[in-house]
Structures are given as structure tokens and as C-alpha cells.
A tleap script that builds the chain and sets N, CA, C and O, in Angstrom:
source leaprc.protein.ff14SB
mol = sequence {
  NMET ALA LEU ASP ALA ASP GLN LEU LYS ALA
  THR THR PRO ASP ALA VAL VAL ASP ALA ARG
  GLY SER ALA CYS PRO GLY PRO LEU LEU GLU
  ALA LYS LYS GLY ILE GLY SER VAL SER VAL
  GLY GLY THR ILE GLU VAL ARG SER ASP ASP
  PRO GLY SER ARG ASN ASP ILE PRO ILE TRP
  ALA GLN LYS VAL GLY HIE GLU PHE LEU GLY
  ALA LEU GLN ALA ASP GLU GLY TYR ASP ARG
  ILE PHE VAL ARG ARG GLY CLYS
}
set mol.1.N position { -5.904 -28.502 -25.408 }
set mol.1.CA position { -7.499 -29.064 -26.059 }
set mol.1.C position { -8.397 -27.360 -26.475 }
set mol.1.O position { -8.752 -26.340 -25.885 }
set mol.2.N position { -8.415 -27.867 -27.661 }
set mol.2.CA position { -8.808 -26.713 -29.120 }
set mol.2.C position { -10.429 -26.522 -28.941 }
set mol.2.O position { -11.204 -27.475 -29.008 }
set mol.3.N position { -10.749 -25.473 -28.757 }
set mol.3.CA position { -12.477 -25.498 -28.420 }
set mol.3.C position { -12.685 -24.915 -29.968 }
set mol.3.O position { -11.954 -24.399 -30.813 }
set mol.4.N position { -14.980 -25.517 -29.802 }
set mol.4.CA position { -14.917 -25.270 -31.199 }
set mol.4.C position { -15.740 -23.992 -31.629 }
set mol.4.O position { -16.162 -23.312 -30.693 }
set mol.5.N position { -15.965 -23.660 -32.629 }
set mol.5.CA position { -16.283 -22.547 -33.184 }
set mol.5.C position { -17.294 -21.457 -32.257 }
set mol.5.O position { -17.127 -20.239 -32.195 }
set mol.6.N position { -18.392 -22.258 -31.554 }
set mol.6.CA position { -18.962 -21.426 -30.573 }
set mol.6.C position { -18.644 -21.110 -29.599 }
set mol.6.O position { -18.989 -20.000 -29.194 }
set mol.7.N position { -17.661 -22.160 -28.625 }
set mol.7.CA position { -16.788 -21.338 -27.425 }
set mol.7.C position { -15.698 -20.329 -28.003 }
set mol.7.O position { -15.542 -19.326 -27.307 }
set mol.8.N position { -15.068 -20.400 -28.930 }
set mol.8.CA position { -14.045 -19.383 -29.859 }
set mol.8.C position { -14.916 -18.515 -29.784 }
set mol.8.O position { -14.798 -17.882 -28.734 }
set mol.9.N position { -15.654 -18.218 -30.341 }
set mol.9.CA position { -16.581 -16.578 -30.168 }
set mol.9.C position { -16.943 -16.433 -29.076 }
set mol.9.O position { -16.782 -15.302 -28.616 }
set mol.10.N position { -17.445 -17.259 -28.374 }
set mol.10.CA position { -17.794 -16.837 -26.776 }
set mol.10.C position { -16.350 -16.535 -26.117 }
set mol.10.O position { -16.486 -16.509 -24.894 }
set mol.11.N position { -15.252 -16.341 -26.437 }
set mol.11.CA position { -14.138 -16.189 -25.888 }
set mol.11.C position { -13.855 -14.610 -25.885 }
set mol.11.O position { -14.103 -13.946 -26.891 }
set mol.12.N position { -13.314 -14.013 -24.690 }
set mol.12.CA position { -13.051 -12.690 -24.388 }
set mol.12.C position { -11.866 -12.741 -23.981 }
set mol.12.O position { -11.493 -12.975 -22.832 }
set mol.13.N position { -11.013 -12.451 -25.226 }
set mol.13.CA position { -9.264 -12.393 -24.744 }
set mol.13.C position { -8.837 -11.205 -23.646 }
set mol.13.O position { -9.353 -10.095 -23.513 }
set mol.14.N position { -7.925 -11.693 -23.035 }
set mol.14.CA position { -7.049 -10.515 -22.406 }
set mol.14.C position { -6.497 -9.550 -22.999 }
set mol.14.O position { -6.544 -8.390 -22.591 }
set mol.15.N position { -5.882 -9.947 -24.082 }
set mol.15.CA position { -5.239 -8.848 -24.691 }
set mol.15.C position { -5.464 -9.176 -26.230 }
set mol.15.O position { -5.372 -10.396 -26.367 }
set mol.16.N position { -5.712 -8.572 -27.385 }
set mol.16.CA position { -5.863 -8.644 -29.149 }
set mol.16.C position { -4.188 -8.217 -29.589 }
set mol.16.O position { -3.791 -7.108 -29.230 }
set mol.17.N position { -3.600 -8.787 -30.075 }
set mol.17.CA position { -2.533 -8.859 -30.988 }
set mol.17.C position { -3.016 -8.487 -32.442 }
set mol.17.O position { -3.570 -9.320 -33.160 }
set mol.18.N position { -2.823 -7.447 -32.756 }
set mol.18.CA position { -3.359 -6.819 -34.066 }
set mol.18.C position { -1.920 -7.009 -35.067 }
set mol.18.O position { -1.033 -6.158 -35.144 }
set mol.19.N position { -1.929 -8.404 -35.838 }
set mol.19.CA position { -0.734 -8.420 -36.469 }
set mol.19.C position { -1.216 -8.486 -38.137 }
set mol.19.O position { -0.729 -9.288 -38.933 }
set mol.20.N position { -2.149 -7.593 -38.443 }
set mol.20.CA position { -2.595 -7.810 -39.921 }
set mol.20.C position { -1.639 -7.136 -40.673 }
set mol.20.O position { -0.977 -6.267 -40.105 }
set mol.21.N position { -1.441 -7.387 -41.878 }
set mol.21.CA position { -0.814 -6.484 -43.020 }
set mol.21.C position { 0.902 -6.943 -42.339 }
set mol.21.O position { 1.732 -6.038 -42.430 }
set mol.22.N position { 1.225 -7.839 -41.909 }
set mol.22.CA position { 2.407 -8.278 -41.102 }
set mol.22.C position { 2.902 -9.723 -42.049 }
set mol.22.O position { 2.307 -10.786 -41.869 }
set mol.23.N position { 4.028 -9.614 -43.042 }
set mol.23.CA position { 4.000 -11.073 -43.365 }
set mol.23.C position { 4.896 -12.204 -42.188 }
set mol.23.O position { 5.294 -11.886 -41.067 }
set mol.24.N position { 5.021 -13.381 -42.770 }
set mol.24.CA position { 5.667 -14.132 -41.866 }
set mol.24.C position { 7.018 -13.685 -41.748 }
set mol.24.O position { 7.442 -13.087 -42.737 }
set mol.25.N position { 7.884 -13.841 -40.681 }
set mol.25.CA position { 7.184 -14.386 -39.212 }
set mol.25.C position { 6.826 -13.226 -38.582 }
set mol.25.O position { 6.732 -13.553 -37.399 }
set mol.26.N position { 6.609 -12.237 -38.667 }
set mol.26.CA position { 5.873 -11.080 -38.094 }
set mol.26.C position { 4.579 -11.503 -37.272 }
set mol.26.O position { 4.503 -11.232 -36.074 }
set mol.27.N position { 3.928 -11.932 -37.702 }
set mol.27.CA position { 2.471 -12.417 -36.725 }
set mol.27.C position { 2.969 -13.482 -35.721 }
set mol.27.O position { 2.185 -13.766 -34.816 }
set mol.28.N position { 4.016 -14.032 -35.752 }
set mol.28.CA position { 4.473 -15.255 -34.969 }
set mol.28.C position { 5.333 -14.122 -33.707 }
set mol.28.O position { 5.013 -14.205 -32.521 }
set mol.29.N position { 6.238 -13.284 -34.102 }
set mol.29.CA position { 6.945 -12.610 -33.642 }
set mol.29.C position { 6.342 -11.715 -32.272 }
set mol.29.O position { 6.760 -11.526 -31.130 }
set mol.30.N position { 4.942 -11.217 -33.168 }
set mol.30.CA position { 3.688 -10.100 -32.576 }
set mol.30.C position { 3.335 -11.340 -31.351 }
set mol.30.O position { 3.734 -11.134 -30.205 }
set mol.31.N position { 2.674 -12.444 -31.631 }
set mol.31.CA position { 2.456 -13.564 -30.390 }
set mol.31.C position { 3.227 -13.622 -29.256 }
set mol.31.O position { 2.747 -13.648 -28.123 }
set mol.32.N position { 4.543 -13.644 -29.537 }
set mol.32.CA position { 5.409 -13.933 -28.529 }
set mol.32.C position { 5.463 -12.811 -27.614 }
set mol.32.O position { 5.487 -12.909 -26.388 }
set mol.33.N position { 5.484 -11.660 -28.337 }
set mol.33.CA position { 5.692 -10.105 -27.549 }
set mol.33.C position { 4.052 -10.198 -26.793 }
set mol.33.O position { 3.924 -10.145 -25.569 }
set mol.34.N position { 3.166 -10.307 -27.503 }
set mol.34.CA position { 1.840 -10.419 -26.598 }
set mol.34.C position { 1.679 -11.312 -25.642 }
set mol.34.O position { 1.051 -10.845 -24.692 }
set mol.35.N position { 1.930 -12.178 -25.544 }
set mol.35.CA position { 1.836 -13.432 -24.728 }
set mol.35.C position { 2.485 -12.893 -23.345 }
set mol.35.O position { 1.761 -13.010 -22.357 }
set mol.36.N position { 3.499 -12.437 -23.196 }
set mol.36.CA position { 3.746 -11.794 -21.927 }
set mol.36.C position { 3.060 -10.985 -21.399 }
set mol.36.O position { 3.226 -10.917 -20.182 }
set mol.37.N position { 2.122 -10.129 -21.947 }
set mol.37.CA position { 1.507 -9.068 -21.331 }
set mol.37.C position { 0.110 -9.631 -20.541 }
set mol.37.O position { -0.550 -8.897 -19.805 }
set mol.38.N position { -0.250 -11.107 -20.821 }
set mol.38.CA position { -1.227 -11.631 -19.900 }
set mol.38.C position { -0.843 -12.452 -18.802 }
set mol.38.O position { -0.044 -13.292 -19.214 }
set mol.39.N position { -1.029 -12.555 -17.775 }
set mol.39.CA position { -0.850 -13.217 -16.700 }
set mol.39.C position { -0.973 -14.917 -16.916 }
set mol.39.O position { -2.047 -15.171 -17.463 }
set mol.40.N position { -0.371 -15.834 -16.706 }
set mol.40.CA position { -0.546 -17.129 -16.781 }
set mol.40.C position { -1.829 -17.431 -16.425 }
set mol.40.O position { -2.385 -17.015 -15.409 }
set mol.41.N position { -2.400 -18.296 -17.417 }
set mol.41.CA position { -4.019 -18.717 -17.763 }
set mol.41.C position { -4.743 -17.788 -18.528 }
set mol.41.O position { -5.868 -18.163 -18.860 }
set mol.42.N position { -4.364 -16.605 -18.912 }
set mol.42.CA position { -5.202 -15.605 -20.022 }
set mol.42.C position { -4.690 -15.818 -21.117 }
set mol.42.O position { -3.810 -16.643 -21.365 }
set mol.43.N position { -5.179 -15.130 -21.798 }
set mol.43.CA position { -5.809 -15.460 -23.243 }
set mol.43.C position { -5.407 -14.355 -23.911 }
set mol.43.O position { -5.545 -13.211 -23.477 }
set mol.44.N position { -4.804 -14.708 -25.179 }
set mol.44.CA position { -4.421 -13.649 -26.393 }
set mol.44.C position { -5.098 -13.820 -27.688 }
set mol.44.O position { -5.092 -15.017 -27.974 }
set mol.45.N position { -5.566 -13.246 -28.411 }
set mol.45.CA position { -6.121 -13.652 -29.611 }
set mol.45.C position { -5.377 -12.655 -30.464 }
set mol.45.O position { -5.250 -11.461 -30.191 }
set mol.46.N position { -4.827 -13.368 -31.687 }
set mol.46.CA position { -3.898 -12.821 -32.565 }
set mol.46.C position { -4.449 -12.688 -34.125 }
set mol.46.O position { -4.645 -13.655 -34.861 }
set mol.47.N position { -4.612 -11.614 -34.401 }
set mol.47.CA position { -5.331 -11.210 -35.722 }
set mol.47.C position { -4.212 -11.271 -37.030 }
set mol.47.O position { -3.146 -10.655 -37.037 }
set mol.48.N position { -4.581 -11.932 -37.850 }
set mol.48.CA position { -3.459 -12.129 -38.755 }
set mol.48.C position { -4.154 -12.623 -40.005 }
set mol.48.O position { -4.991 -13.526 -40.004 }
set mol.49.N position { -3.704 -11.895 -41.171 }
set mol.49.CA position { -4.086 -12.144 -42.780 }
set mol.49.C position { -2.902 -12.910 -43.480 }
set mol.49.O position { -2.936 -13.240 -44.666 }
set mol.50.N position { -1.744 -13.184 -42.537 }
set mol.50.CA position { -0.849 -14.158 -43.254 }
set mol.50.C position { -1.671 -15.750 -43.203 }
set mol.50.O position { -2.498 -16.172 -42.395 }
set mol.51.N position { -1.172 -16.276 -44.193 }
set mol.51.CA position { -1.865 -18.168 -43.981 }
set mol.51.C position { -1.039 -18.673 -43.298 }
set mol.51.O position { -1.512 -19.456 -42.474 }
set mol.52.N position { 0.355 -18.524 -43.278 }
set mol.52.CA position { 1.225 -19.098 -42.407 }
set mol.52.C position { 0.954 -19.165 -40.840 }
set mol.52.O position { 1.447 -20.049 -40.139 }
set mol.53.N position { 0.250 -18.306 -40.420 }
set mol.53.CA position { 0.208 -17.977 -38.998 }
set mol.53.C position { -0.822 -19.296 -38.880 }
set mol.53.O position { -0.622 -19.694 -37.732 }
set mol.54.N position { -1.485 -19.875 -39.288 }
set mol.54.CA position { -2.660 -20.931 -38.802 }
set mol.54.C position { -1.607 -22.042 -38.222 }
set mol.54.O position { -1.702 -22.590 -37.124 }
set mol.55.N position { -0.538 -22.263 -39.241 }
set mol.55.CA position { 0.431 -23.445 -38.885 }
set mol.55.C position { 1.504 -22.854 -37.669 }
set mol.55.O position { 1.729 -23.636 -36.745 }
set mol.56.N position { 2.039 -21.774 -37.642 }
set mol.56.CA position { 2.954 -21.408 -37.147 }
set mol.56.C position { 2.606 -21.389 -35.457 }
set mol.56.O position { 3.099 -22.084 -34.569 }
set mol.57.N position { 1.568 -20.325 -35.375 }
set mol.57.CA position { 1.307 -19.882 -34.041 }
set mol.57.C position { 0.940 -21.518 -33.027 }
set mol.57.O position { 1.454 -21.664 -31.917 }
set mol.58.N position { 0.253 -22.316 -33.480 }
set mol.58.CA position { -0.048 -23.437 -32.623 }
set mol.58.C position { 1.078 -24.132 -32.452 }
set mol.58.O position { 1.318 -24.409 -31.277 }
set mol.59.N position { 2.100 -24.624 -33.512 }
set mol.59.CA position { 3.106 -25.008 -33.575 }
set mol.59.C position { 4.356 -24.338 -32.512 }
set mol.59.O position { 5.191 -24.903 -31.805 }
set mol.60.N position { 4.113 -23.136 -32.715 }
set mol.60.CA position { 5.073 -22.289 -31.311 }
set mol.60.C position { 4.672 -22.586 -29.998 }
set mol.60.O position { 5.412 -23.029 -29.120 }
set mol.61.N position { 2.964 -22.216 -29.849 }
set mol.61.CA position { 2.171 -22.508 -28.530 }
set mol.61.C position { 2.987 -23.943 -27.669 }
set mol.61.O position { 3.590 -23.998 -26.596 }
set mol.62.N position { 2.670 -24.975 -28.694 }
set mol.62.CA position { 2.831 -26.185 -28.173 }
set mol.62.C position { 4.274 -26.476 -27.652 }
set mol.62.O position { 4.654 -27.035 -26.623 }
set mol.63.N position { 5.000 -25.880 -28.761 }
set mol.63.CA position { 6.670 -26.005 -28.101 }
set mol.63.C position { 7.202 -25.339 -26.678 }
set mol.63.O position { 8.060 -25.774 -25.911 }
set mol.64.N position { 6.360 -24.077 -26.582 }
set mol.64.CA position { 7.028 -23.410 -25.329 }
set mol.64.C position { 6.135 -23.240 -24.272 }
set mol.64.O position { 6.167 -22.329 -23.445 }
set mol.65.N position { 5.077 -24.453 -24.357 }
set mol.65.CA position { 4.169 -24.550 -22.975 }
set mol.65.C position { 2.789 -24.236 -22.924 }
set mol.65.O position { 2.041 -24.621 -22.025 }
set mol.66.N position { 2.377 -23.387 -24.094 }
set mol.66.CA position { 0.901 -22.574 -24.281 }
set mol.66.C position { -0.104 -23.795 -24.836 }
set mol.66.O position { -0.066 -24.983 -25.155 }
set mol.67.N position { -0.777 -22.974 -24.755 }
set mol.67.CA position { -2.476 -23.882 -25.047 }
set mol.67.C position { -2.782 -23.111 -26.131 }
set mol.67.O position { -3.135 -21.933 -26.072 }
set mol.68.N position { -2.569 -24.173 -27.737 }
set mol.68.CA position { -3.416 -22.948 -29.029 }
set mol.68.C position { -4.852 -23.824 -28.579 }
set mol.68.O position { -5.004 -25.023 -28.342 }
set mol.69.N position { -5.929 -22.546 -28.572 }
set mol.69.CA position { -7.157 -22.937 -28.376 }
set mol.69.C position { -7.978 -23.150 -29.396 }
set mol.69.O position { -9.046 -23.762 -29.374 }
set mol.70.N position { -7.409 -22.584 -30.373 }
set mol.70.CA position { -7.930 -22.529 -32.011 }
set mol.70.C position { -8.384 -21.226 -32.516 }
set mol.70.O position { -8.371 -20.165 -31.892 }
set mol.71.N position { -9.008 -21.539 -34.370 }
set mol.71.CA position { -8.889 -20.304 -34.783 }
set mol.71.C position { -9.955 -20.011 -35.421 }
set mol.71.O position { -10.772 -20.929 -35.492 }
set mol.72.N position { -10.248 -18.959 -35.952 }
set mol.72.CA position { -11.407 -18.393 -36.683 }
set mol.72.C position { -11.001 -17.339 -37.826 }
set mol.72.O position { -10.125 -16.487 -37.982 }
set mol.73.N position { -12.209 -17.895 -38.615 }
set mol.73.CA position { -11.664 -16.834 -39.628 }
set mol.73.C position { -12.914 -15.383 -39.728 }
set mol.73.O position { -14.113 -15.551 -39.951 }
set mol.74.N position { -12.445 -14.424 -39.567 }
set mol.74.CA position { -13.000 -13.046 -39.777 }
set mol.74.C position { -13.953 -12.985 -40.897 }
set mol.74.O position { -13.753 -13.578 -41.956 }
set mol.75.N position { -15.099 -12.187 -40.632 }
set mol.75.CA position { -15.772 -11.981 -41.652 }
set mol.75.C position { -15.143 -11.252 -42.948 }
set mol.75.O position { -15.466 -11.203 -44.135 }
set mol.76.N position { -14.020 -10.667 -42.117 }
set mol.76.CA position { -13.267 -9.405 -42.899 }
set mol.76.C position { -11.751 -9.921 -43.914 }
set mol.76.O position { -10.853 -9.342 -44.525 }
set mol.77.N position { -12.184 -11.422 -43.608 }
set mol.77.CA position { -10.697 -12.235 -44.268 }
set mol.77.C position { -9.637 -12.364 -43.416 }
set mol.77.O position { -8.610 -12.797 -43.938 }
set mol.78.N position { -9.599 -12.094 -42.181 }
set mol.78.CA position { -8.505 -12.357 -41.456 }
set mol.78.C position { -8.793 -13.552 -40.292 }
set mol.78.O position { -9.879 -13.848 -39.794 }
set mol.79.N position { -7.232 -14.244 -39.975 }
set mol.79.CA position { -7.339 -15.185 -38.932 }
set mol.79.C position { -7.425 -14.330 -37.577 }
set mol.79.O position { -6.931 -13.222 -37.370 }
set mol.80.N position { -8.461 -15.429 -36.385 }
set mol.80.CA position { -8.530 -15.108 -35.092 }
set mol.80.C position { -7.759 -15.936 -34.236 }
set mol.80.O position { -8.371 -16.709 -33.499 }
set mol.81.N position { -6.872 -15.915 -34.217 }
set mol.81.CA position { -5.875 -17.222 -33.483 }
set mol.81.C position { -6.072 -17.151 -31.782 }
set mol.81.O position { -5.841 -16.083 -31.215 }
set mol.82.N position { -6.480 -18.262 -31.061 }
set mol.82.CA position { -6.733 -17.855 -29.775 }
set mol.82.C position { -5.327 -18.796 -29.011 }
set mol.82.O position { -5.126 -19.945 -29.404 }
set mol.83.N position { -4.671 -18.344 -28.214 }
set mol.83.CA position { -3.620 -18.739 -27.303 }
set mol.83.C position { -3.780 -18.631 -25.888 }
set mol.83.O position { -3.757 -17.538 -25.321 }
set mol.84.N position { -3.937 -19.695 -25.306 }
set mol.84.CA position { -4.136 -19.510 -23.555 }
set mol.84.C position { -2.541 -19.641 -22.874 }
set mol.84.O position { -1.824 -20.588 -23.194 }
set mol.85.N position { -2.083 -18.599 -21.919 }
set mol.85.CA position { -0.614 -18.623 -21.702 }
set mol.85.C position { -0.512 -19.674 -20.322 }
set mol.85.O position { -1.136 -19.761 -19.264 }
set mol.86.N position { 0.445 -20.290 -20.850 }
set mol.86.CA position { 0.212 -21.409 -20.203 }
set mol.86.C position { 2.103 -21.600 -18.962 }
set mol.86.O position { 2.592 -22.528 -18.318 }
set mol.87.N position { 2.384 -20.615 -19.149 }
set mol.87.CA position { 3.549 -20.402 -18.087 }
set mol.87.C position { 4.290 -19.021 -17.817 }
set mol.87.O position { 5.183 -18.954 -16.972 }
savepdb mol mol.pdb
quit
């Protein structure tokens, strides 16, 4: 279930994966590594300036049983993508 922007802004992730400066598929690979650093039910925030991440990460999350919570555009020009670990 995607959260609205206010809920996302209030979300404190359990881990932050900074994939800025990494081109596709780098941010997705970093997300895959990062999700393992949190327990089931935990949340990661993936920071990415690659435009493909907004599509790739939600698709991956759904495919492998995690929950895509939503994405925000940071003032600095990168995406903040939130995923809750499902398994």
C-alpha cells in the first residue's frame, strides 16, 4: 500500500541506501543489498538520481515480496524511494 507524501515525509527508515551517481542497474542492485540489512517489516530508503529507479525498484519489490511504500522528490533533485521488507 503506497503512502501519501505526508506519510512518506514522516517515515523514518531503518536504513538509507545512497545510490546517487549510480546508473541503472546500480540503484536496484544497491536496494537488493540494502534490504538485507533490515529485519522483516523494516524500511529502507533508496536515494537515487537515476530516473529508471522510480520504475525498477517498485517492480522488483512486488516481484520478490516486499512492499513499495512510495517515492518523494528531494529538494536536491534525487528520488527518495521507500520499501518495506516483506520476507
